[in-house]
PASEBA-1860 file (N, C-alpha, C; in nm, 3 decimals):
! residues 250
1> MKLIGVVH> -1.772/-0.552/1.440/-1.655/-0.487/1.377/-1.718/-0.426/1.240 ~ -1.785/-0.308/1.261/-1.875/-0.242/1.133/-1.783/-0.155/1.071 ~ -1.700/-0.061/1.130/-1.639/0.058/1.094/-1.480/0.033/1.100 ~ -1.402/0.019/1.010/-1.259/0.013/1.016/-1.191/0.125/0.944 ~ -1.110/0.193/1.012/-1.033/0.301/0.960/-0.898/0.271/0.922 ~ -0.839/0.324/0.826/-0.708/0.302/0.778/-0.608/0.407/0.795 ~ -0.514/0.368/0.881/-0.408/0.460/0.902/-0.295/0.437/0.788 ~ -0.278/0.534/0.709/-0.167/0.517/0.599/-0.037/0.572/0.657
9> LPPLPGSF> 0.039/0.481/0.709/0.181/0.532/0.783/0.274/0.588/0.683 ~ 0.361/0.664/0.727/0.474/0.736/0.668/0.563/0.628/0.617 ~ 0.656/0.641/0.524/0.744/0.545/0.484/0.808/0.476/0.610 ~ 0.806/0.346/0.605/0.883/0.273/0.700/1.012/0.237/0.680 ~ 1.093/0.198/0.792/1.220/0.140/0.764/1.201/0.007/0.676 ~ 1.293/0.019/0.573/1.288/-0.090/0.466/1.244/-0.018/0.318 ~ 1.180/0.105/0.352/1.127/0.181/0.237/1.250/0.262/0.183 ~ 1.242/0.283/0.046/1.339/0.378/-0.010/1.327/0.529/0.042
17> FYKGEFEE> 1.207/0.548/0.090/1.170/0.689/0.140/1.180/0.713/0.280 ~ 1.198/0.603/0.363/1.212/0.633/0.496/1.314/0.743/0.524 ~ 1.273/0.814/0.625/1.396/0.940/0.664/1.436/0.911/0.799 ~ 1.420/0.804/0.890/1.495/0.794/0.994/1.406/0.828/1.125 ~ 1.291/0.871/1.112/1.202/0.929/1.213/1.117/0.843/1.282 ~ 1.161/0.721/1.332/1.073/0.615/1.361/0.988/0.663/1.476 ~ 1.039/0.718/1.576/0.956/0.750/1.710/0.823/0.859/1.657 ~ 0.858/0.933/1.558/0.766/1.020/1.492/0.657/0.938/1.438
25> IVDFAINE> 0.706/0.846/1.372/0.597/0.745/1.307/0.515/0.676/1.401 ~ 0.570/0.637/1.517/0.481/0.564/1.617/0.392/0.680/1.675 ~ 0.427/0.791/1.718/0.338/0.890/1.770/0.226/0.917/1.664 ~ 0.273/0.920/1.531/0.164/0.934/1.437/0.065/0.837/1.427 ~ 0.104/0.714/1.428/0.006/0.597/1.456/-0.089/0.612/1.548 ~ -0.035/0.634/1.664/-0.127/0.648/1.778/-0.225/0.759/1.774 ~ -0.171/0.883/1.744/-0.258/0.993/1.748/-0.370/0.973/1.604 ~ -0.327/0.921/1.516/-0.431/0.900/1.423/-0.533/0.776/1.460
33> SKKLEVGG> -0.489/0.692/1.515/-0.578/0.584/1.564/-0.668/0.644/1.678 ~ -0.626/0.712/1.744/-0.722/0.787/1.846/-0.831/0.865/1.791 ~ -0.806/0.933/1.680/-0.901/1.001/1.613/-1.018/0.923/1.566 ~ -0.974/0.789/1.521/-1.080/0.709/1.483/-1.168/0.641/1.594 ~ -1.077/0.635/1.713/-1.170/0.589/1.849/-1.280/0.697/1.883 ~ -1.219/0.811/1.889/-1.315/0.941/1.929/-1.414/0.949/1.836 ~ -1.396/0.917/1.709/-1.507/0.944/1.611/-1.595/0.829/1.596 ~ -1.589/0.714/1.668/-1.686/0.599/1.675/-1.648/0.486/1.589
41> FDAVILEN> -1.536/0.467/1.542/-1.480/0.354/1.473/-1.462/0.244/1.568 ~ -1.485/0.120/1.496/-1.439/-0.005/1.594/-1.309/-0.042/1.584 ~ -1.245/-0.013/1.473/-1.107/-0.090/1.456/-1.022/0.010/1.356 ~ -0.893/-0.035/1.361/-0.796/0.035/1.272/-0.699/-0.074/1.191 ~ -0.689/-0.036/1.067/-0.585/-0.124/1.002/-0.461/-0.025/0.982 ~ -0.347/-0.076/1.034/-0.223/-0.010/1.028/-0.155/-0.064/0.879 ~ -0.134/0.029/0.790/-0.093/-0.013/0.653/0.038/0.085/0.616 ~ 0.127/-0.017/0.549/0.245/0.064/0.490/0.221/0.122/0.344
49> FNDKPFRK> 0.137/0.206/0.349/0.065/0.278/0.221/0.175/0.346/0.163 ~ 0.266/0.400/0.233/0.368/0.498/0.159/0.514/0.428/0.135 ~ 0.494/0.301/0.132/0.622/0.227/0.122/0.633/0.202/-0.049 ~ 0.563/0.273/-0.133/0.576/0.256/-0.284/0.712/0.281/-0.323 ~ 0.764/0.206/-0.427/0.704/0.078/-0.483/0.717/-0.027/-0.404 ~ 0.608/-0.090/-0.393/0.587/-0.208/-0.294/0.656/-0.328/-0.356 ~ 0.709/-0.402/-0.246/0.760/-0.543/-0.275/0.634/-0.642/-0.259 ~ 0.653/-0.755/-0.318/0.573/-0.848/-0.276/0.552/-0.881/-0.142
57> KVRVETAI> 0.681/-0.891/-0.077/0.718/-0.935/0.070/0.787/-0.831/0.130 ~ 0.764/-0.766/0.230/0.833/-0.649/0.294/0.969/-0.712/0.351 ~ 1.044/-0.626/0.366/1.180/-0.646/0.433/1.144/-0.661/0.558 ~ 1.264/-0.732/0.651/1.252/-0.771/0.777/1.243/-0.636/0.879 ~ 1.304/-0.538/0.821/1.299/-0.389/0.893/1.156/-0.344/0.887 ~ 1.084/-0.361/0.778/0.948/-0.290/0.773/0.855/-0.392/0.881 ~ 0.867/-0.523/0.865/0.796/-0.623/0.966/0.836/-0.587/1.105 ~ 0.940/-0.545/1.139/0.989/-0.529/1.306/0.922/-0.384/1.325
65> AMSIIARE> 0.946/-0.288/1.228/0.859/-0.167/1.259/0.728/-0.164/1.269 ~ 0.666/-0.238/1.188/0.527/-0.245/1.214/0.479/-0.316/1.342 ~ 0.549/-0.423/1.390/0.530/-0.478/1.505/0.531/-0.389/1.619 ~ 0.624/-0.305/1.621/0.645/-0.216/1.729/0.524/-0.098/1.719 ~ 0.487/-0.058/1.616/0.377/0.043/1.585/0.247/-0.031/1.635 ~ 0.224/-0.145/1.579/0.092/-0.217/1.644/0.095/-0.225/1.788 ~ 0.194/-0.274/1.842/0.176/-0.292/1.995/0.149/-0.158/2.069 ~ 0.220/-0.042/2.016/0.202/0.070/2.085/0.061/0.125/2.068
73> VKKSTSLL> -0.007/0.116/1.951/-0.139/0.146/1.913/-0.249/0.056/2.004 ~ -0.213/-0.049/2.005/-0.302/-0.165/2.089/-0.284/-0.117/2.239 ~ -0.185/-0.066/2.279/-0.176/-0.021/2.427/-0.241/0.119/2.455 ~ -0.242/0.195/2.341/-0.289/0.327/2.354/-0.445/0.363/2.332 ~ -0.521/0.240/2.258/-0.651/0.248/2.222/-0.732/0.154/2.254 ~ -0.880/0.150/2.257/-0.941/0.038/2.283/-0.999/-0.040/2.156 ~ -0.919/0.025/2.027/-0.969/-0.044/1.909/-0.932/-0.167/1.875 ~ -0.993/-0.241/1.794/-0.930/-0.378/1.745/-0.821/-0.321/1.648
81> VGINLLRN> -0.703/-0.393/1.638/-0.598/-0.357/1.545/-0.572/-0.458/1.441 ~ -0.575/-0.412/1.320/-0.535/-0.504/1.188/-0.407/-0.438/1.128 ~ -0.375/-0.549/1.061/-0.240/-0.507/0.986/-0.256/-0.561/0.846 ~ -0.215/-0.459/0.752/-0.187/-0.492/0.606/-0.062/-0.436/0.576 ~ -0.002/-0.558/0.534/0.157/-0.520/0.478/0.149/-0.542/0.326 ~ 0.148/-0.425/0.253/0.139/-0.437/0.112/0.293/-0.462/0.037 ~ 0.304/-0.572/-0.061/0.177/-0.586/-0.124/0.091/-0.709/-0.070 ~ 0.167/-0.802/-0.037/0.085/-0.932/0.019/0.177/-1.015/0.110
89> SAYEAASI> 0.241/-0.930/0.227/0.316/-0.995/0.317/0.230/-1.053/0.424 ~ 0.160/-1.145/0.408/0.044/-1.210/0.480/0.124/-1.282/0.592 ~ 0.234/-1.355/0.567/0.291/-1.427/0.658/0.334/-1.316/0.786 ~ 0.419/-1.223/0.740/0.448/-1.120/0.841/0.340/-1.047/0.900 ~ 0.230/-1.012/0.822/0.109/-0.945/0.881/0.048/-1.032/1.002 ~ 0.045/-1.175/0.971/-0.016/-1.252/1.065/0.068/-1.272/1.179 ~ 0.184/-1.283/1.142/0.281/-1.300/1.276/0.264/-1.184/1.373 ~ 0.263/-1.052/1.303/0.252/-0.942/1.406/0.112/-0.937/1.476
97> ASLTGDFI> -0.002/-0.952/1.380/-0.145/-0.957/1.455/-0.160/-1.054/1.549 ~ -0.091/-1.176/1.528/-0.121/-1.295/1.635/-0.052/-1.252/1.763 ~ 0.032/-1.168/1.765/0.118/-1.134/1.883/0.063/-1.015/1.950 ~ 0.029/-0.928/1.884/-0.009/-0.783/1.916/-0.119/-0.720/1.847 ~ -0.209/-0.799/1.811/-0.317/-0.734/1.703/-0.460/-0.822/1.721 ~ -0.542/-0.792/1.620/-0.648/-0.877/1.616/-0.713/-0.928/1.491 ~ -0.650/-0.879/1.382/-0.691/-0.919/1.260/-0.595/-0.891/1.127 ~ -0.615/-0.934/1.009/-0.523/-0.907/0.905/-0.599/-0.878/0.784
105> RVNALCET> -0.554/-0.782/0.680/-0.616/-0.801/0.571/-0.509/-0.843/0.468 ~ -0.555/-0.936/0.380/-0.469/-1.003/0.279/-0.511/-0.974/0.131 ~ -0.442/-0.908/0.054/-0.485/-0.873/-0.083/-0.505/-1.009/-0.170 ~ -0.438/-1.094/-0.139/-0.431/-1.220/-0.211/-0.422/-1.341/-0.126 ~ -0.535/-1.381/-0.066/-0.537/-1.497/0.029/-0.571/-1.618/-0.048 ~ -0.665/-1.618/-0.147/-0.710/-1.731/-0.204/-0.722/-1.739/-0.353 ~ -0.638/-1.635/-0.408/-0.662/-1.645/-0.563/-0.502/-1.580/-0.611 ~ -0.456/-1.618/-0.719/-0.347/-1.572/-0.781/-0.390/-1.444/-0.864
113> ISSPEGII> -0.313/-1.322/-0.836/-0.345/-1.199/-0.908/-0.214/-1.158/-1.001 ~ -0.260/-1.070/-1.097/-0.138/-0.999/-1.170/-0.159/-0.861/-1.113 ~ -0.044/-0.794/-1.071/-0.040/-0.660/-1.023/0.079/-0.582/-1.091 ~ 0.087/-0.455/-1.048/0.208/-0.383/-1.077/0.327/-0.424/-1.016 ~ 0.325/-0.506/-0.917/0.439/-0.582/-0.826/0.471/-0.704/-0.883 ~ 0.393/-0.750/-0.979/0.425/-0.886/-1.052/0.294/-0.986/-1.008 ~ 0.332/-1.100/-1.047/0.238/-1.203/-1.006/0.259/-1.251/-0.864 ~ 0.127/-1.256/-0.799/0.127/-1.265/-0.655/0.042/-1.382/-0.627
121> EPASVEVQ> 0.106/-1.494/-0.555/0.027/-1.626/-0.529/-0.045/-1.590/-0.397 ~ -0.136/-1.695/-0.392/-0.232/-1.688/-0.261/-0.138/-1.729/-0.127 ~ -0.177/-1.661/-0.026/-0.111/-1.665/0.087/-0.178/-1.739/0.215 ~ -0.270/-1.831/0.179/-0.348/-1.865/0.291/-0.251/-1.978/0.378 ~ -0.186/-2.093/0.300/-0.099/-2.145/0.370/0.004/-2.082/0.473 ~ 0.067/-1.967/0.419/0.142/-1.906/0.519/0.082/-1.863/0.641 ~ -0.053/-1.795/0.633/-0.116/-1.736/0.722/-0.147/-1.864/0.831 ~ -0.198/-1.977/0.781/-0.217/-2.090/0.871/-0.091/-2.131/0.950
129> EVLYYTKR> 0.012/-2.136/0.882/0.145/-2.162/0.940/0.153/-2.090/1.067 ~ 0.145/-1.961/1.062/0.176/-1.848/1.164/0.068/-1.889/1.273 ~ -0.061/-1.912/1.239/-0.177/-1.944/1.353/-0.128/-2.064/1.421 ~ -0.074/-2.173/1.343/-0.051/-2.286/1.420/0.050/-2.277/1.522 ~ 0.157/-2.196/1.483/0.281/-2.182/1.565/0.269/-2.089/1.686 ~ 0.179/-1.999/1.651/0.156/-1.892/1.764/0.025/-1.924/1.852 ~ -0.040/-2.017/1.820/-0.163/-2.050/1.888/-0.255/-1.952/1.924 ~ -0.280/-1.868/1.822/-0.359/-1.755/1.841/-0.483/-1.747/1.726
137> KISILADI> -0.601/-1.719/1.758/-0.683/-1.687/1.643/-0.704/-1.550/1.631 ~ -0.681/-1.527/1.516/-0.709/-1.375/1.445/-0.805/-1.392/1.330 ~ -0.875/-1.270/1.303/-0.971/-1.270/1.192/-0.885/-1.232/1.064 ~ -0.923/-1.319/0.955/-0.865/-1.296/0.833/-0.962/-1.239/0.727 ~ -0.935/-1.101/0.683/-1.003/-1.029/0.578/-0.956/-1.056/0.449 ~ -1.026/-1.115/0.358/-0.950/-1.152/0.237/-1.016/-1.062/0.125 ~ -0.949/-1.003/0.038/-0.978/-0.934/-0.065/-1.016/-1.040/-0.178 ~ -1.122/-0.997/-0.265/-1.130/-1.085/-0.399/-1.126/-0.985/-0.520
145> NVKHASPL> -1.077/-1.017/-0.611/-1.071/-0.928/-0.720/-1.029/-0.798/-0.690 ~ -0.907/-0.793/-0.608/-0.852/-0.664/-0.540/-0.815/-0.560/-0.625 ~ -0.825/-0.436/-0.571/-0.805/-0.311/-0.660/-0.640/-0.321/-0.687 ~ -0.626/-0.249/-0.796/-0.473/-0.247/-0.858/-0.427/-0.382/-0.905 ~ -0.506/-0.460/-0.941/-0.473/-0.596/-0.985/-0.584/-0.670/-1.072 ~ -0.557/-0.775/-1.134/-0.642/-0.846/-1.200/-0.632/-0.997/-1.165 ~ -0.745/-1.080/-1.132/-0.723/-1.214/-1.104/-0.676/-1.325/-1.243 ~ -0.590/-1.394/-1.214/-0.547/-1.490/-1.293/-0.617/-1.626/-1.306
153> HQMNLESL> -0.753/-1.625/-1.303/-0.825/-1.757/-1.297/-0.941/-1.731/-1.374 ~ -1.019/-1.820/-1.379/-1.157/-1.812/-1.464/-1.257/-1.867/-1.374 ~ -1.249/-1.871/-1.251/-1.357/-1.925/-1.147/-1.474/-1.819/-1.144 ~ -1.595/-1.886/-1.132/-1.694/-1.777/-1.116/-1.696/-1.756/-0.966 ~ -1.784/-1.631/-0.955/-1.764/-1.574/-0.802/-1.796/-1.668/-0.692 ~ -1.911/-1.732/-0.720/-1.956/-1.834/-0.608/-1.846/-1.933/-0.584 ~ -1.784/-1.995/-0.676/-1.672/-2.090/-0.642/-1.555/-2.029/-0.564 ~ -1.524/-1.905/-0.612/-1.417/-1.817/-0.558/-1.438/-1.794/-0.398
161> LLDCKERG> -1.574/-1.757/-0.394/-1.606/-1.715/-0.245/-1.614/-1.868/-0.158 ~ -1.650/-1.956/-0.220/-1.635/-2.083/-0.148/-1.503/-2.134/-0.108 ~ -1.398/-2.111/-0.197/-1.276/-2.151/-0.182/-1.211/-2.063/-0.073 ~ -1.242/-1.929/-0.086/-1.198/-1.855/0.019/-1.233/-1.891/0.184 ~ -1.347/-1.944/0.187/-1.395/-1.977/0.308/-1.343/-2.130/0.337 ~ -1.346/-2.217/0.250/-1.312/-2.374/0.276/-1.183/-2.394/0.262 ~ -1.106/-2.337/0.186/-0.966/-2.357/0.152/-0.863/-2.260/0.214 ~ -0.935/-2.114/0.209/-0.826/-2.028/0.257/-0.863/-1.989/0.399
169> FADYIIVT> -0.959/-2.034/0.464/-1.012/-2.006/0.587/-1.013/-1.857/0.606 ~ -1.082/-1.784/0.523/-1.117/-1.649/0.542/-1.230/-1.628/0.636 ~ -1.241/-1.521/0.701/-1.327/-1.487/0.793/-1.446/-1.367/0.740 ~ -1.385/-1.289/0.664/-1.458/-1.195/0.590/-1.400/-1.177/0.443 ~ -1.494/-1.136/0.356/-1.461/-1.098/0.230/-1.453/-0.956/0.200 ~ -1.370/-0.909/0.118/-1.352/-0.749/0.104/-1.389/-0.735/-0.059 ~ -1.467/-0.644/-0.085/-1.486/-0.608/-0.219/-1.442/-0.459/-0.242 ~ -1.372/-0.433/-0.343/-1.322/-0.303/-0.366/-1.348/-0.262/-0.503
177> GERTGKEP> -1.316/-0.118/-0.543/-1.324/-0.067/-0.665/-1.179/-0.095/-0.728 ~ -1.166/-0.025/-0.844/-1.059/-0.083/-0.937/-0.911/-0.023/-0.881 ~ -0.940/0.097/-0.805/-0.817/0.160/-0.752/-0.860/0.229/-0.619 ~ -0.746/0.260/-0.541/-0.767/0.322/-0.428/-0.847/0.443/-0.431 ~ -0.969/0.450/-0.336/-1.038/0.562/-0.343/-1.164/0.564/-0.451 ~ -1.169/0.447/-0.515/-1.272/0.404/-0.609/-1.374/0.321/-0.559 ~ -1.491/0.355/-0.544/-1.606/0.273/-0.491/-1.644/0.151/-0.583 ~ -1.675/0.046/-0.538/-1.734/-0.069/-0.618/-1.871/-0.065/-0.674
185> NPEVVKMI> -1.900/-0.119/-0.772/-2.045/-0.106/-0.826/-2.132/-0.166/-0.724 ~ -2.232/-0.068/-0.682/-2.313/-0.138/-0.573/-2.401/-0.259/-0.600 ~ -2.445/-0.275/-0.739/-2.512/-0.393/-0.768/-2.415/-0.517/-0.771 ~ -2.293/-0.499/-0.812/-2.197/-0.620/-0.786/-2.188/-0.654/-0.630 ~ -2.160/-0.535/-0.572/-2.157/-0.572/-0.424/-2.286/-0.652/-0.364 ~ -2.394/-0.597/-0.394/-2.524/-0.654/-0.376/-2.530/-0.823/-0.396 ~ -2.483/-0.848/-0.503/-2.480/-0.984/-0.577/-2.384/-1.082/-0.502 ~ -2.263/-1.011/-0.467/-2.156/-1.081/-0.386/-2.222/-1.105/-0.234
193> KNISPLPV> -2.295/-1.004/-0.190/-2.328/-1.025/-0.059/-2.443/-1.137/-0.048 ~ -2.525/-1.143/-0.145/-2.626/-1.246/-0.165/-2.584/-1.375/-0.175 ~ -2.466/-1.412/-0.220/-2.414/-1.550/-0.261/-2.284/-1.580/-0.152 ~ -2.223/-1.485/-0.080/-2.125/-1.514/-0.009/-2.142/-1.591/0.123 ~ -2.073/-1.703/0.146/-2.097/-1.777/0.269/-2.014/-1.700/0.389 ~ -1.975/-1.590/0.370/-1.897/-1.508/0.468/-1.947/-1.365/0.471 ~ -1.913/-1.297/0.582/-1.954/-1.139/0.605/-1.875/-1.082/0.495 ~ -1.925/-0.961/0.440/-1.877/-0.901/0.341/-1.847/-0.766/0.375
201> CVGSGMTP> -1.727/-0.703/0.341/-1.691/-0.558/0.374/-1.655/-0.500/0.239 ~ -1.696/-0.356/0.233/-1.655/-0.299/0.123/-1.523/-0.214/0.158 ~ -1.429/-0.215/0.076/-1.303/-0.172/0.114/-1.228/-0.068/0.035 ~ -1.304/0.014/-0.028/-1.264/0.129/-0.095/-1.383/0.217/-0.147 ~ -1.348/0.335/-0.152/-1.439/0.435/-0.205/-1.550/0.504/-0.143 ~ -1.542/0.484/-0.011/-1.677/0.498/0.070/-1.665/0.657/0.123 ~ -1.791/0.711/0.094/-1.800/0.854/0.162/-1.939/0.861/0.214 ~ -1.974/0.974/0.297/-2.118/0.982/0.356/-2.210/0.976/0.255
209> NNIRDYKV> -2.176/1.025/0.127/-2.286/1.025/0.031/-2.311/0.907/-0.040 ~ -2.218/0.813/-0.035/-2.246/0.677/-0.120/-2.268/0.565/-0.033 ~ -2.211/0.582/0.089/-2.218/0.444/0.198/-2.360/0.409/0.199 ~ -2.454/0.487/0.195/-2.603/0.411/0.218/-2.631/0.334/0.106 ~ -2.569/0.321/0.001/-2.611/0.226/-0.130/-2.551/0.081/-0.106 ~ -2.475/0.066/0.009/-2.426/-0.075/0.024/-2.478/-0.132/0.162 ~ -2.534/-0.233/0.161/-2.577/-0.306/0.277/-2.487/-0.430/0.290 ~ -2.385/-0.386/0.372/-2.283/-0.514/0.406/-2.251/-0.512/0.537
217> DCFIIGTY> -2.153/-0.600/0.584/-2.125/-0.626/0.727/-2.038/-0.539/0.796 ~ -1.939/-0.464/0.699/-1.841/-0.384/0.753/-1.797/-0.290/0.637 ~ -1.738/-0.169/0.677/-1.665/-0.074/0.593/-1.534/-0.039/0.613 ~ -1.434/-0.066/0.525/-1.304/-0.023/0.549/-1.267/0.109/0.468 ~ -1.238/0.213/0.551/-1.236/0.334/0.496/-1.090/0.404/0.525 ~ -1.037/0.458/0.426/-0.912/0.526/0.449/-0.908/0.657/0.378 ~ -0.927/0.661/0.248/-0.892/0.777/0.171/-0.986/0.906/0.200 ~ -1.108/0.870/0.223/-1.209/0.974/0.262/-1.170/1.060/0.399
225> LKDTDGKI> -1.126/0.983/0.485/-1.085/1.051/0.614/-0.972/1.139/0.623 ~ -0.895/1.151/0.511/-0.778/1.203/0.511/-0.785/1.338/0.468 ~ -0.713/1.428/0.498/-0.681/1.570/0.460/-0.577/1.568/0.355 ~ -0.537/1.670/0.269/-0.431/1.658/0.158/-0.305/1.625/0.239 ~ -0.283/1.653/0.359/-0.158/1.606/0.407/-0.144/1.458/0.459 ~ -0.262/1.382/0.431/-0.254/1.248/0.470/-0.303/1.224/0.627 ~ -0.345/1.319/0.688/-0.379/1.303/0.828/-0.544/1.295/0.850 ~ -0.582/1.203/0.929/-0.731/1.201/0.947/-0.785/1.325/1.001
233> RVERVKEI> -0.921/1.333/0.943/-0.974/1.458/1.023/-1.101/1.391/1.099 ~ -1.087/1.440/1.221/-1.195/1.375/1.307/-1.331/1.395/1.263 ~ -1.370/1.507/1.216/-1.517/1.559/1.156/-1.549/1.454/1.037 ~ -1.449/1.414/0.974/-1.498/1.326/0.859/-1.515/1.181/0.916 ~ -1.439/1.151/1.029/-1.469/1.006/1.087/-1.601/1.020/1.145 ~ -1.651/1.120/1.211/-1.788/1.134/1.254/-1.887/1.124/1.167 ~ -1.871/1.196/1.045/-1.952/1.198/0.952/-1.986/1.060/0.884 ~ -1.890/0.974/0.878/-1.899/0.831/0.825/-1.969/0.771/0.939
241> ANAVKSIH> -1.939/0.783/1.065/-2.005/0.701/1.176/-2.140/0.726/1.188 ~ -2.173/0.860/1.162/-2.318/0.909/1.170/-2.394/0.835/1.042 ~ -2.333/0.835/0.941/-2.394/0.776/0.816/-2.433/0.651/0.830 ~ -2.332/0.566/0.895/-2.354/0.419/0.922/-2.474/0.403/1.007 ~ -2.470/0.486/1.124/-2.568/0.471/1.224/-2.713/0.499/1.157 ~ -2.711/0.597/1.061/-2.851/0.610/1.010/-2.898/0.503/0.930 ~ -2.796/0.428/0.867/-2.838/0.314/0.790/-2.910/0.211/0.874 ~ -2.854/0.178/0.991/-2.897/0.082/1.068/-3.031/0.121/1.163
249> NR> -3.027/0.266/1.166/-3.177/0.322/1.222/-3.286/0.326/1.126 ~ -3.270/0.294/0.990/-3.386/0.299/0.901/-3.485/0.191/0.913
END
């Protein structure tokens, strides 16, 4: 799972800006995911990116809508399907992924963060509860020092990474810049990669021009792939895929 594209869904049921066009949203998700598949990506994250302002936990309508969308994308493509329900609805995301997906992204799995949505507590217990009851193994991608937030702890990075593995049961670590579309410091990523007991993903700000600066296990890419209308451009997907291939061929 080296290349993960993000589909930023239109406002979903449960959002203040949902317009009632659910079948159109399902079609949008399928079509956008197919662009990632054609362009050479390995996986897609379905994200309620346009449900701002975000709740800490999504409404039930949103979770149900996402489960239907994920099921249709899974049936329509060969991609691994991931779920990210902003701001930190890990219980709902894990429930969906364990039944009709493959992995989840969790903004706060193993640390307490301060965010525009308020204080958000770790969700690792919730995720494990879901996996216990659904009897399904999915991959857990955990942000650390996640964008649009600040950690409310004084742990050093090595301890945080170990806690995410040993107490949070994460499978991957995600490193981001400060905001959506902002790349992390390559030296910081290199340092985290050197000490992390888990595979490391870069989760924001990647372009064909800077992706070669990062030697990590996977990339999560959303903003660069989109046009001004929020739709993925296949040529940009291919540009990223080719850039990553060139890294591995060096």
